[in-house]
DRENPA-3360 file (N, C-alpha, C; in nm, 2 decimals, always signed):
BEGIN
1 = MNRAPDKS = +7.13/+13.82/+10.12/+7.19/+13.77/+10.00/+7.31/+13.68/+10.04 ~ +7.37/+13.70/+10.16/+7.49/+13.63/+10.20/+7.46/+13.50/+10.28 ~ +7.34/+13.46/+10.29/+7.30/+13.36/+10.38/+7.37/+13.22/+10.34 ~ +7.37/+13.20/+10.21/+7.42/+13.07/+10.16/+7.57/+13.06/+10.19 ~ +7.65/+13.16/+10.16/+7.79/+13.16/+10.19/+7.82/+13.15/+10.34 ~ +7.73/+13.22/+10.42/+7.74/+13.21/+10.57/+7.72/+13.07/+10.62 ~ +7.62/+13.00/+10.56/+7.59/+12.87/+10.60/+7.70/+12.77/+10.57 ~ +7.76/+12.79/+10.45/+7.87/+12.71/+10.41/+7.99/+12.72/+10.50;
9 = RLIWKLAK = +8.02/+12.85/+10.54/+8.13/+12.87/+10.63/+8.11/+12.81/+10.77 ~ +7.98/+12.82/+10.81/+7.94/+12.77/+10.94/+7.96/+12.62/+10.94 ~ +7.91/+12.55/+10.84/+7.92/+12.41/+10.83/+8.06/+12.36/+10.82 ~ +8.14/+12.43/+10.75/+8.29/+12.40/+10.74/+8.36/+12.42/+10.87 ~ +8.33/+12.52/+10.94/+8.39/+12.55/+11.07/+8.35/+12.44/+11.17 ~ +8.22/+12.41/+11.18/+8.17/+12.32/+11.28/+8.22/+12.18/+11.24 ~ +8.23/+12.15/+11.11/+8.28/+12.01/+11.07/+8.43/+11.99/+11.11 ~ +8.51/+12.10/+11.09/+8.65/+12.09/+11.13/+8.66/+12.07/+11.29;
17 = NDFKTRYA = +8.58/+12.15/+11.36/+8.59/+12.14/+11.51/+8.54/+12.00/+11.55 ~ +8.44/+11.95/+11.48/+8.38/+11.82/+11.52/+8.49/+11.71/+11.50 ~ +8.56/+11.72/+11.39/+8.66/+11.62/+11.35/+8.77/+11.62/+11.46 ~ +8.81/+11.74/+11.49/+8.93/+11.76/+11.59/+8.89/+11.71/+11.73 ~ +8.77/+11.75/+11.77/+8.73/+11.72/+11.91/+8.70/+11.57/+11.93 ~ +8.67/+11.50/+11.82/+8.65/+11.35/+11.82/+8.77/+11.28/+11.88 ~ +8.89/+11.33/+11.85/+9.01/+11.26/+11.89/+9.09/+11.34/+11.99 ~ +9.03/+11.45/+12.05/+9.10/+11.53/+12.14/+9.12/+11.45/+12.27;
25 = GSYLGVIW = +9.24/+11.47/+12.33/+9.28/+11.40/+12.45/+9.36/+11.28/+12.43 ~ +9.37/+11.22/+12.31/+9.45/+11.10/+12.28/+9.58/+11.15/+12.22 ~ +9.68/+11.07/+12.25/+9.82/+11.10/+12.21/+9.84/+11.10/+12.06 ~ +9.77/+11.01/+11.99/+9.79/+11.00/+11.85/+9.69/+11.09/+11.77 ~ +9.59/+11.14/+11.84/+9.49/+11.23/+11.78/+9.42/+11.17/+11.66 ~ +9.42/+11.24/+11.55/+9.34/+11.20/+11.43/+9.40/+11.07/+11.36 ~ +9.52/+11.04/+11.40/+9.58/+10.92/+11.34/+9.50/+10.79/+11.37 ~ +9.43/+10.80/+11.49/+9.34/+10.68/+11.52/+9.23/+10.67/+11.41;
33 = ALVQPVVT = +9.19/+10.78/+11.35/+9.09/+10.77/+11.24/+9.14/+10.69/+11.12 ~ +9.27/+10.68/+11.11/+9.33/+10.61/+10.99/+9.37/+10.47/+11.02 ~ +9.41/+10.45/+11.15/+9.46/+10.32/+11.19/+9.36/+10.21/+11.17 ~ +9.24/+10.23/+11.23/+9.14/+10.12/+11.22/+9.11/+10.07/+11.08 ~ +9.08/+10.16/+10.99/+9.05/+10.12/+10.85/+9.17/+10.04/+10.79 ~ +9.29/+10.09/+10.81/+9.41/+10.02/+10.76/+9.42/+9.88/+10.81 ~ +9.41/+9.87/+10.94/+9.42/+9.74/+11.01/+9.31/+9.64/+10.95 ~ +9.19/+9.70/+10.93/+9.08/+9.62/+10.88/+9.11/+9.57/+10.74;
41 = VVLYYFVF = +9.16/+9.65/+10.65/+9.20/+9.61/+10.52/+9.30/+9.50/+10.52 ~ +9.41/+9.52/+10.60/+9.51/+9.42/+10.61/+9.46/+9.28/+10.66 ~ +9.37/+9.29/+10.76/+9.31/+9.17/+10.82/+9.23/+9.09/+10.72 ~ +9.14/+9.17/+10.65/+9.05/+9.10/+10.55/+9.14/+9.05/+10.43 ~ +9.24/+9.12/+10.40/+9.33/+9.07/+10.29/+9.40/+8.94/+10.33 ~ +9.44/+8.93/+10.45/+9.51/+8.81/+10.50/+9.41/+8.69/+10.50 ~ +9.30/+8.72/+10.56/+9.20/+8.61/+10.57/+9.15/+8.56/+10.44 ~ +9.11/+8.65/+10.35/+9.04/+8.61/+10.23/+9.14/+8.59/+10.11;
49 = EVVFDNRS = +9.25/+8.65/+10.11/+9.35/+8.63/+10.00/+9.45/+8.51/+10.04 ~ +9.50/+8.52/+10.16/+9.60/+8.42/+10.20/+9.54/+8.29/+10.24 ~ +9.44/+8.30/+10.33/+9.38/+8.18/+10.39/+9.28/+8.11/+10.29 ~ +9.18/+8.19/+10.24/+9.07/+8.14/+10.16/+9.09/+8.15/+10.01 ~ +9.20/+8.22/+9.97/+9.24/+8.23/+9.83/+9.12/+8.28/+9.75 ~ +9.07/+8.40/+9.79/+8.96/+8.46/+9.71/+9.01/+8.50/+9.57 ~ +9.14/+8.52/+9.56/+9.19/+8.56/+9.43/+9.15/+8.46/+9.32 ~ +9.16/+8.33/+9.35/+9.13/+8.23/+9.24/+8.98/+8.24/+9.21;
57 = QLLASGIE = +8.90/+8.27/+9.31/+8.75/+8.28/+9.29/+8.72/+8.40/+9.20 ~ +8.80/+8.51/+9.22/+8.78/+8.63/+9.14/+8.82/+8.60/+8.99 ~ +8.93/+8.53/+8.98/+8.97/+8.49/+8.84/+8.87/+8.41/+8.77 ~ +8.81/+8.32/+8.85/+8.70/+8.23/+8.79/+8.58/+8.31/+8.75 ~ +8.56/+8.43/+8.81/+8.45/+8.52/+8.78/+8.49/+8.62/+8.67 ~ +8.61/+8.61/+8.62/+8.66/+8.70/+8.51/+8.72/+8.83/+8.56 ~ +8.75/+8.84/+8.69/+8.81/+8.96/+8.75/+8.96/+8.94/+8.77 ~ +9.04/+9.02/+8.69/+9.18/+8.99/+8.70/+9.26/+9.10/+8.78;
65 = TPYVLWLT = +9.18/+9.18/+8.85/+9.24/+9.28/+8.94/+9.30/+9.22/+9.06 ~ +9.42/+9.26/+9.11/+9.47/+9.21/+9.24/+9.37/+9.22/+9.35 ~ +9.36/+9.12/+9.43/+9.25/+9.11/+9.53/+9.26/+9.23/+9.63 ~ +9.38/+9.26/+9.67/+9.39/+9.37/+9.77/+9.34/+9.50/+9.72 ~ +9.36/+9.52/+9.59/+9.32/+9.64/+9.52/+9.16/+9.64/+9.51 ~ +9.11/+9.53/+9.46/+8.97/+9.51/+9.45/+8.90/+9.52/+9.58 ~ +8.96/+9.47/+9.69/+8.90/+9.47/+9.82/+8.90/+9.62/+9.87 ~ +9.01/+9.69/+9.86/+9.02/+9.82/+9.90/+8.92/+9.91/+9.83;
73 = AGLVPWFY = +8.90/+9.89/+9.71/+8.80/+9.97/+9.63/+8.66/+9.95/+9.68 ~ +8.63/+9.84/+9.75/+8.50/+9.82/+9.81/+8.50/+9.87/+9.95 ~ +8.61/+9.86/+10.02/+8.61/+9.90/+10.16/+8.61/+10.05/+10.18 ~ +8.68/+10.12/+10.09/+8.68/+10.27/+10.10/+8.54/+10.33/+10.11 ~ +8.46/+10.30/+10.01/+8.32/+10.36/+10.02/+8.24/+10.30/+10.14 ~ +8.27/+10.18/+10.17/+8.19/+10.12/+10.28/+8.23/+10.19/+10.42 ~ +8.36/+10.21/+10.44/+8.40/+10.28/+10.56/+8.33/+10.42/+10.57 ~ +8.32/+10.49/+10.45/+8.26/+10.62/+10.45/+8.11/+10.60/+10.48;
81 = FNETVMQG = +8.04/+10.50/+10.43/+7.90/+10.48/+10.46/+7.88/+10.45/+10.61 ~ +7.96/+10.36/+10.66/+7.95/+10.32/+10.80/+7.98/+10.44/+10.89 ~ +8.08/+10.52/+10.86/+8.11/+10.64/+10.95/+8.00/+10.74/+10.94 ~ +7.96/+10.78/+10.82/+7.86/+10.88/+10.81/+7.72/+10.84/+10.87 ~ +7.69/+10.71/+10.86/+7.56/+10.67/+10.92/+7.57/+10.68/+11.07 ~ +7.67/+10.64/+11.13/+7.69/+10.64/+11.27/+7.70/+10.78/+11.33 ~ +7.78/+10.86/+11.26/+7.80/+11.00/+11.30/+7.67/+11.09/+11.27 ~ +7.61/+11.07/+11.16/+7.49/+11.14/+11.13/+7.38/+11.11/+11.23;
89 = MQAFLQYH = +7.37/+10.99/+11.28/+7.26/+10.95/+11.37/+7.28/+11.03/+11.51 ~ +7.41/+11.06/+11.54/+7.43/+11.13/+11.67/+7.43/+11.28/+11.66 ~ +7.39/+11.34/+11.55/+7.40/+11.48/+11.52/+7.33/+11.56/+11.63 ~ +7.20/+11.53/+11.65/+7.12/+11.61/+11.75/+7.16/+11.58/+11.89 ~ +7.20/+11.46/+11.92/+7.23/+11.42/+12.05/+7.36/+11.49/+12.10 ~ +7.46/+11.49/+12.01/+7.59/+11.54/+12.05/+7.59/+11.70/+12.05 ~ +7.50/+11.76/+11.97/+7.49/+11.90/+11.97/+7.36/+11.95/+12.03 ~ +7.32/+11.88/+12.14/+7.20/+11.91/+12.21/+7.19/+12.05/+12.26;
97 = YLVKKVVF = +7.30/+12.11/+12.29/+7.30/+12.25/+12.34/+7.27/+12.35/+12.23 ~ +7.29/+12.31/+12.10/+7.25/+12.39/+11.99/+7.11/+12.37/+11.95 ~ +7.06/+12.25/+11.97/+6.92/+12.21/+11.94/+6.82/+12.30/+12.02 ~ +6.87/+12.33/+12.14/+6.78/+12.41/+12.23/+6.78/+12.56/+12.20 ~ +6.87/+12.60/+12.11/+6.88/+12.74/+12.07/+6.79/+12.77/+11.96 ~ +6.69/+12.86/+11.98/+6.59/+12.89/+11.87/+6.65/+12.95/+11.75 ~ +6.76/+13.02/+11.76/+6.82/+13.10/+11.65/+6.91/+13.01/+11.56 ~ +6.94/+12.89/+11.61/+7.03/+12.81/+11.53/+6.95/+12.71/+11.44;
105 = EIKLLPVV = +6.99/+12.70/+11.31/+6.93/+12.61/+11.22/+6.98/+12.47/+11.24 ~ +6.91/+12.39/+11.32/+6.96/+12.26/+11.36/+6.96/+12.16/+11.25 ~ +6.89/+12.19/+11.14/+6.89/+12.10/+11.02/+7.02/+12.09/+10.96 ~ +7.11/+12.18/+10.99/+7.25/+12.18/+10.94/+7.34/+12.07/+11.01 ~ +7.30/+12.03/+11.13/+7.38/+11.94/+11.21/+7.42/+11.81/+11.14 ~ +7.32/+11.74/+11.08/+7.36/+11.62/+11.01/+7.46/+11.64/+10.90 ~ +7.44/+11.75/+10.83/+7.54/+11.79/+10.73/+7.68/+11.81/+10.79 ~ +7.68/+11.88/+10.90/+7.81/+11.90/+10.97/+7.88/+11.77/+11.00;
113 = KMVGASFV = +7.81/+11.67/+11.06/+7.87/+11.54/+11.09/+7.92/+11.47/+10.97 ~ +7.84/+11.48/+10.86/+7.88/+11.41/+10.74/+8.01/+11.47/+10.67 ~ +8.01/+11.61/+10.67/+8.13/+11.67/+10.62/+8.25/+11.64/+10.70 ~ +8.23/+11.63/+10.84/+8.35/+11.60/+10.93/+8.40/+11.46/+10.90 ~ +8.30/+11.36/+10.87/+8.34/+11.23/+10.83/+8.41/+11.22/+10.70 ~ +8.39/+11.32/+10.61/+8.44/+11.31/+10.48/+8.59/+11.34/+10.47 ~ +8.65/+11.39/+10.58/+8.79/+11.42/+10.58/+8.87/+11.29/+10.57 ~ +8.84/+11.19/+10.65/+8.91/+11.06/+10.64/+8.88/+10.99/+10.51;
121 = HLFFMFVL = +8.76/+11.01/+10.46/+8.73/+10.95/+10.33/+8.81/+11.00/+10.22 ~ +8.84/+11.13/+10.22/+8.92/+11.19/+10.11/+9.07/+11.14/+10.12 ~ +9.11/+11.11/+10.25/+9.25/+11.06/+10.26/+9.25/+10.92/+10.20 ~ +9.15/+10.84/+10.23/+9.15/+10.70/+10.18/+9.12/+10.69/+10.03 ~ +9.06/+10.79/+9.98/+9.04/+10.80/+9.83/+9.18/+10.82/+9.77 ~ +9.26/+10.91/+9.83/+9.40/+10.93/+9.78/+9.48/+10.80/+9.79 ~ +9.47/+10.73/+9.91/+9.54/+10.61/+9.93/+9.50/+10.50/+9.82 ~ +9.37/+10.50/+9.79/+9.32/+10.40/+9.69/+9.38/+10.43/+9.55;
129 = VVLYFVYG = +9.39/+10.56/+9.52/+9.44/+10.59/+9.38/+9.59/+10.56/+9.38 ~ +9.66/+10.59/+9.49/+9.81/+10.56/+9.50/+9.83/+10.41/+9.48 ~ +9.75/+10.33/+9.56/+9.75/+10.19/+9.55/+9.73/+10.14/+9.41 ~ +9.63/+10.20/+9.34/+9.59/+10.17/+9.21/+9.72/+10.17/+9.11 ~ +9.80/+10.28/+9.13/+9.91/+10.29/+9.04/+10.03/+10.21/+9.09 ~ +10.04/+10.19/+9.22/+10.15/+10.10/+9.27/+10.14/+9.96/+9.22 ~ +10.01/+9.91/+9.20/+9.99/+9.78/+9.14/+10.00/+9.78/+8.99 ~ +10.05/+9.88/+8.93/+10.07/+9.88/+8.79/+9.95/+9.90/+8.70;
137 = QKPDIHMI = +9.84/+9.96/+8.76/+9.72/+9.98/+8.68/+9.75/+10.11/+8.59 ~ +9.70/+10.11/+8.47/+9.72/+10.22/+8.39/+9.62/+10.33/+8.41 ~ +9.66/+10.46/+8.40/+9.56/+10.57/+8.42/+9.44/+10.56/+8.32 ~ +9.32/+10.59/+8.38/+9.20/+10.57/+8.30/+9.11/+10.69/+8.33 ~ +9.05/+10.74/+8.22/+8.97/+10.86/+8.23/+8.84/+10.83/+8.32 ~ +8.80/+10.71/+8.33/+8.68/+10.67/+8.41/+8.70/+10.70/+8.56 ~ +8.83/+10.71/+8.60/+8.85/+10.74/+8.74/+8.79/+10.87/+8.79 ~ +8.77/+10.96/+8.70/+8.71/+11.09/+8.74/+8.57/+11.07/+8.80;
145 = QLPYYSFC = +8.51/+10.96/+8.79/+8.38/+10.93/+8.84/+8.38/+10.91/+8.99 ~ +8.50/+10.89/+9.05/+8.50/+10.86/+9.20/+8.44/+10.97/+9.28 ~ +8.46/+11.10/+9.25/+8.39/+11.20/+9.33/+8.24/+11.19/+9.31 ~ +8.19/+11.15/+9.19/+8.05/+11.14/+9.17/+7.99/+11.03/+9.26 ~ +8.06/+10.92/+9.27/+8.01/+10.81/+9.36/+8.02/+10.85/+9.51 ~ +8.12/+10.93/+9.54/+8.12/+10.98/+9.68/+8.01/+11.08/+9.71 ~ +7.97/+11.16/+9.61/+7.85/+11.25/+9.62/+7.73/+11.16/+9.64 ~ +7.72/+11.05/+9.56/+7.60/+10.96/+9.58/+7.59/+10.91/+9.72;
153 = MFALVLGL = +7.70/+10.88/+9.78/+7.70/+10.83/+9.92/+7.65/+10.94/+10.01 ~ +7.70/+11.06/+9.99/+7.67/+11.17/+10.07/+7.52/+11.20/+10.07 ~ +7.46/+11.20/+9.94/+7.32/+11.22/+9.93/+7.23/+11.11/+9.99 ~ +7.28/+10.99/+9.97/+7.20/+10.88/+10.03/+7.20/+10.89/+10.18 ~ +7.31/+10.90/+10.24/+7.32/+10.90/+10.39/+7.26/+11.03/+10.45 ~ +7.25/+11.14/+10.38/+7.19/+11.26/+10.44/+7.04/+11.23/+10.47 ~ +6.97/+11.17/+10.37/+6.83/+11.14/+10.40/+6.82/+11.04/+10.51 ~ +6.90/+10.94/+10.51/+6.90/+10.84/+10.62/+6.93/+10.91/+10.76;
161 = SYISSSVV = +7.02/+11.01/+10.76/+7.06/+11.07/+10.88/+6.95/+11.16/+10.94 ~ +6.87/+11.22/+10.86/+6.76/+11.30/+10.91/+6.65/+11.21/+10.98 ~ +6.64/+11.09/+10.93/+6.55/+10.99/+10.99/+6.61/+10.94/+11.12 ~ +6.73/+10.89/+11.12/+6.79/+10.83/+11.23/+6.82/+10.93/+11.34 ~ +6.87/+11.05/+11.31/+6.91/+11.14/+11.41/+6.78/+11.20/+11.48 ~ +6.67/+11.20/+11.41/+6.55/+11.25/+11.47/+6.48/+11.14/+11.56 ~ +6.49/+11.01/+11.52/+6.42/+10.91/+11.59/+6.50/+10.87/+11.71 ~ +6.64/+10.87/+11.70/+6.72/+10.82/+11.81/+6.70/+10.90/+11.94;
169 = IFFRDLNQ = +6.66/+11.02/+11.93/+6.64/+11.11/+12.04/+6.53/+11.05/+12.13 ~ +6.43/+10.98/+12.07/+6.32/+10.93/+12.14/+6.33/+10.77/+12.17 ~ +6.42/+10.71/+12.08/+6.44/+10.57/+12.09/+6.59/+10.54/+12.08 ~ +6.66/+10.54/+12.20/+6.80/+10.53/+12.20/+6.85/+10.39/+12.16 ~ +6.77/+10.29/+12.17/+6.81/+10.16/+12.12/+6.84/+10.15/+11.97 ~ +6.80/+10.26/+11.90/+6.83/+10.26/+11.76/+6.98/+10.25/+11.73 ~ +7.06/+10.30/+11.82/+7.21/+10.29/+11.80/+7.25/+10.15/+11.78 ~ +7.20/+10.06/+11.87/+7.24/+9.92/+11.87/+7.18/+9.85/+11.74;
177 = IVNILLQI = +7.06/+9.89/+11.71/+6.99/+9.83/+11.59/+7.07/+9.86/+11.46 ~ +7.10/+9.99/+11.45/+7.18/+10.03/+11.33/+7.32/+9.96/+11.33 ~ +7.38/+9.95/+11.44/+7.51/+9.88/+11.45/+7.50/+9.74/+11.39 ~ +7.40/+9.67/+11.43/+7.38/+9.53/+11.38/+7.35/+9.53/+11.23 ~ +7.26/+9.62/+11.19/+7.23/+9.63/+11.05/+7.35/+9.66/+10.96 ~ +7.44/+9.74/+11.01/+7.57/+9.77/+10.94/+7.65/+9.65/+10.92 ~ +7.66/+9.57/+11.03/+7.74/+9.44/+11.02/+7.68/+9.35/+10.91 ~ +7.55/+9.34/+10.91/+7.48/+9.26/+10.81/+7.50/+9.32/+10.67;
185 = GMWATPIL = +7.49/+9.45/+10.67/+7.50/+9.52/+10.54/+7.63/+9.51/+10.47 ~ +7.74/+9.49/+10.54/+7.87/+9.47/+10.48/+7.87/+9.34/+10.40 ~ +7.81/+9.24/+10.44/+7.80/+9.12/+10.37/+7.70/+9.12/+10.26 ~ +7.59/+9.20/+10.28/+7.48/+9.21/+10.18/+7.51/+9.31/+10.07 ~ +7.62/+9.38/+10.08/+7.64/+9.48/+9.97/+7.68/+9.43/+9.84 ~ +7.77/+9.33/+9.81/+7.87/+9.28/+9.90/+8.00/+9.35/+9.89 ~ +8.09/+9.34/+9.99/+8.22/+9.40/+9.99/+8.33/+9.30/+9.97 ~ +8.33/+9.19/+10.04/+8.44/+9.10/+10.05/+8.43/+8.99/+9.94;
193 = WDISLLKG = +8.32/+8.98/+9.87/+8.30/+8.88/+9.77/+8.23/+8.94/+9.65 ~ +8.24/+8.88/+9.53/+8.18/+8.93/+9.41/+8.04/+8.87/+9.39 ~ +7.95/+8.95/+9.34/+7.81/+8.91/+9.32/+7.80/+8.80/+9.21 ~ +7.90/+8.80/+9.12/+7.90/+8.71/+9.01/+7.92/+8.56/+9.06 ~ +7.96/+8.55/+9.18/+7.98/+8.41/+9.24/+7.85/+8.34/+9.27 ~ +7.74/+8.42/+9.26/+7.61/+8.36/+9.28/+7.57/+8.29/+9.15 ~ +7.58/+8.16/+9.15/+7.55/+8.09/+9.02/+7.45/+7.98/+9.05 ~ +7.40/+7.92/+8.94/+7.30/+7.81/+8.96/+7.17/+7.85/+9.02;
201 = KWEPMRLL = +7.13/+7.78/+9.13/+7.01/+7.81/+9.19/+7.01/+7.95/+9.27 ~ +7.13/+8.00/+9.30/+7.14/+8.12/+9.37/+7.15/+8.24/+9.28 ~ +7.16/+8.22/+9.15/+7.17/+8.34/+9.05/+7.06/+8.44/+9.06 ~ +6.93/+8.39/+9.08/+6.82/+8.49/+9.09/+6.84/+8.59/+9.21 ~ +6.92/+8.55/+9.31/+6.94/+8.64/+9.42/+7.02/+8.76/+9.39 ~ +7.09/+8.76/+9.27/+7.17/+8.88/+9.23/+7.09/+9.01/+9.23 ~ +6.97/+9.00/+9.18/+6.88/+9.12/+9.18/+6.85/+9.17/+9.32 ~ +6.83/+9.08/+9.41/+6.81/+9.12/+9.55/+6.93/+9.20/+9.61;
209 = FKLNPVYY = +7.05/+9.16/+9.58/+7.17/+9.23/+9.62/+7.18/+9.36/+9.55 ~ +7.14/+9.37/+9.43/+7.16/+9.49/+9.35/+7.06/+9.60/+9.40 ~ +6.95/+9.56/+9.47/+6.85/+9.65/+9.52/+6.91/+9.72/+9.65 ~ +7.02/+9.68/+9.70/+7.09/+9.75/+9.81/+7.15/+9.87/+9.75 ~ +7.11/+9.99/+9.78/+7.16/+10.11/+9.72/+7.31/+10.13/+9.74 ~ +7.37/+10.08/+9.84/+7.51/+10.09/+9.86/+7.59/+10.01/+9.76 ~ +7.52/+9.90/+9.71/+7.59/+9.82/+9.60/+7.62/+9.91/+9.48 ~ +7.52/+9.99/+9.45/+7.54/+10.08/+9.33/+7.67/+10.16/+9.35;
217 = IVNGYRSA = +7.70/+10.21/+9.47/+7.81/+10.30/+9.49/+7.94/+10.21/+9.49 ~ +7.94/+10.10/+9.57/+8.06/+10.02/+9.57/+8.09/+9.96/+9.43 ~ +7.99/+9.91/+9.36/+8.01/+9.86/+9.23/+8.06/+9.98/+9.14 ~ +8.01/+10.10/+9.16/+8.06/+10.21/+9.08/+8.21/+10.24/+9.10 ~ +8.25/+10.24/+9.22/+8.40/+10.25/+9.25/+8.48/+10.15/+9.17 ~ +8.44/+10.03/+9.18/+8.51/+9.92/+9.11/+8.50/+9.93/+8.96 ~ +8.38/+9.97/+8.91/+8.36/+9.99/+8.77/+8.45/+10.10/+8.71 ~ +8.46/+10.21/+8.79/+8.53/+10.33/+8.74/+8.68/+10.30/+8.74;
225 = LFEGRWFW = +8.73/+10.21/+8.83/+8.87/+10.18/+8.85/+8.92/+10.07/+8.76 ~ +8.83/+9.96/+8.74/+8.88/+9.84/+8.68/+8.81/+9.80/+8.55 ~ +8.68/+9.85/+8.53/+8.61/+9.80/+8.42/+8.59/+9.90/+8.31 ~ +8.63/+10.03/+8.34/+8.62/+10.13/+8.24/+8.48/+10.16/+8.19 ~ +8.39/+10.17/+8.29/+8.25/+10.19/+8.26/+8.20/+10.33/+8.32 ~ +8.12/+10.40/+8.24/+8.06/+10.52/+8.29/+7.93/+10.49/+8.37 ~ +7.90/+10.58/+8.46/+7.78/+10.55/+8.55/+7.65/+10.54/+8.47 ~ +7.64/+10.61/+8.36/+7.51/+10.61/+8.28/+7.50/+10.48/+8.21;
233 = QEGWINLY = +7.60/+10.40/+8.20/+7.59/+10.27/+8.14/+7.53/+10.16/+8.23 ~ +7.51/+10.20/+8.36/+7.45/+10.10/+8.45/+7.31/+10.08/+8.43 ~ +7.24/+10.15/+8.34/+7.10/+10.13/+8.31/+7.00/+10.16/+8.42 ~ +6.91/+10.07/+8.45/+6.80/+10.09/+8.54/+6.85/+10.12/+8.68 ~ +6.96/+10.07/+8.72/+7.01/+10.08/+8.86/+7.04/+10.23/+8.89 ~ +7.07/+10.31/+8.79/+7.09/+10.45/+8.81/+6.96/+10.52/+8.86 ~ +6.85/+10.49/+8.78/+6.72/+10.55/+8.82/+6.67/+10.50/+8.95 ~ +6.70/+10.37/+8.98/+6.65/+10.31/+9.10/+6.73/+10.38/+9.22;
241 = FWAFTAVM = +6.86/+10.39/+9.21/+6.94/+10.45/+9.32/+6.89/+10.59/+9.35 ~ +6.87/+10.68/+9.25/+6.83/+10.82/+9.27/+6.69/+10.83/+9.32 ~ +6.60/+10.74/+9.27/+6.46/+10.74/+9.32/+6.46/+10.70/+9.47 ~ +6.54/+10.60/+9.50/+6.55/+10.55/+9.64/+6.60/+10.66/+9.73 ~ +6.71/+10.73/+9.68/+6.77/+10.84/+9.76/+6.68/+10.95/+9.78 ~ +6.60/+10.99/+9.67/+6.50/+11.10/+9.68/+6.39/+11.07/+9.78 ~ +6.35/+10.94/+9.78/+6.24/+10.90/+9.87/+6.29/+10.91/+10.02 ~ +6.41/+10.86/+10.04/+6.47/+10.86/+10.17/+6.49/+11.00/+10.22;
249 = FLIGRSVY = +6.53/+11.09/+10.13/+6.54/+11.23/+10.17/+6.41/+11.30/+10.21 ~ +6.31/+11.27/+10.13/+6.17/+11.32/+10.16/+6.12/+11.27/+10.29 ~ +6.14/+11.14/+10.31/+6.09/+11.08/+10.43/+6.17/+11.14/+10.55 ~ +6.30/+11.16/+10.53/+6.38/+11.21/+10.64/+6.34/+11.35/+10.68 ~ +6.32/+11.44/+10.58/+6.27/+11.57/+10.60/+6.14/+11.57/+10.67 ~ +6.05/+11.48/+10.63/+5.92/+11.48/+10.69/+5.92/+11.43/+10.84 ~ +6.01/+11.33/+10.87/+6.02/+11.28/+11.01/+6.09/+11.39/+11.09 ~ +6.19/+11.46/+11.04/+6.25/+11.57/+11.11/+6.16/+11.68/+11.14;
257 = KSLKPHFA = +6.08/+11.72/+11.05/+5.98/+11.83/+11.08/+5.88/+11.79/+11.18 ~ +5.84/+11.67/+11.17/+5.73/+11.62/+11.26/+5.78/+11.61/+11.41 ~ +5.91/+11.57/+11.42/+5.96/+11.55/+11.56/+6.04/+11.66/+11.62 ~ +6.08/+11.76/+11.53/+6.16/+11.87/+11.57/+6.10/+11.95/+11.69 ~ +5.97/+11.98/+11.69/+5.91/+12.06/+11.80/+5.93/+11.99/+11.94 ~ +5.95/+11.86/+11.94/+5.96/+11.79/+12.07/+6.11/+11.76/+12.11 ~ +6.20/+11.80/+12.03/+6.35/+11.77/+12.05/+6.39/+11.83/+12.19 ~ +6.36/+11.96/+12.21/+6.41/+12.03/+12.33/+6.35/+11.97/+12.46;
265 = DVL = +6.23/+11.92/+12.45/+6.16/+11.86/+12.57/+6.23/+11.73/+12.61 ~ +6.28/+11.65/+12.52/+6.35/+11.53/+12.55/+6.49/+11.55/+12.58 ~ +6.56/+11.63/+12.51/+6.70/+11.66/+12.53/+6.73/+11.74/+12.66;
% end
């Protein structure tokens, strides 16, 4: 009867240890987990706000939110996606000594990596909300949807992680392929520019960008903060996102079960 609570405690304990050991041996420790995202936000803000004046483009699209705030609202979920995808893919490789233990439920390992990556995400969620009020934005009830969209990201990446963490054991080049896809994905979501900028002959491509499931989440963050929209108002894209996530999870579980008997032989 106590198996579920025991699993939860085990996941929590392993996730905390995973997060700590990731930065063990460095002088600044977990601070490094915060430095890189902050530097990235500042760099993108300087390039796209100061140099290329994206603010005027947003105004032309009807978006009156300060660009740095709009940018951060897109980067926070993207950082979470990037981190969980990369960490989830390494779950079985990094915990290979547990994979070889018959008594350990190794299906929990991708969950452990994702929970560990969530600690930094929670910090940046807090920073995003603080920044929201610093820029004079008024409190809005729609902000309570932020945890929902974070859960959406967790559910999406969990299915992807079961696929990638199982396949990478046999095909190590997958690390490099995923890395490249993530670089492309940042522009295809989109994060640094608004989809409404696609006009004229490019306007039909909006649908193509919306089919990216991460777009649903990033757009959800921005809608909850700046547009005052509830997630159920997004229409067909809600059904599409959860259908896509469910399919990825089913495929992930199938790939995991098929390859699991061979994990110990390769590792």
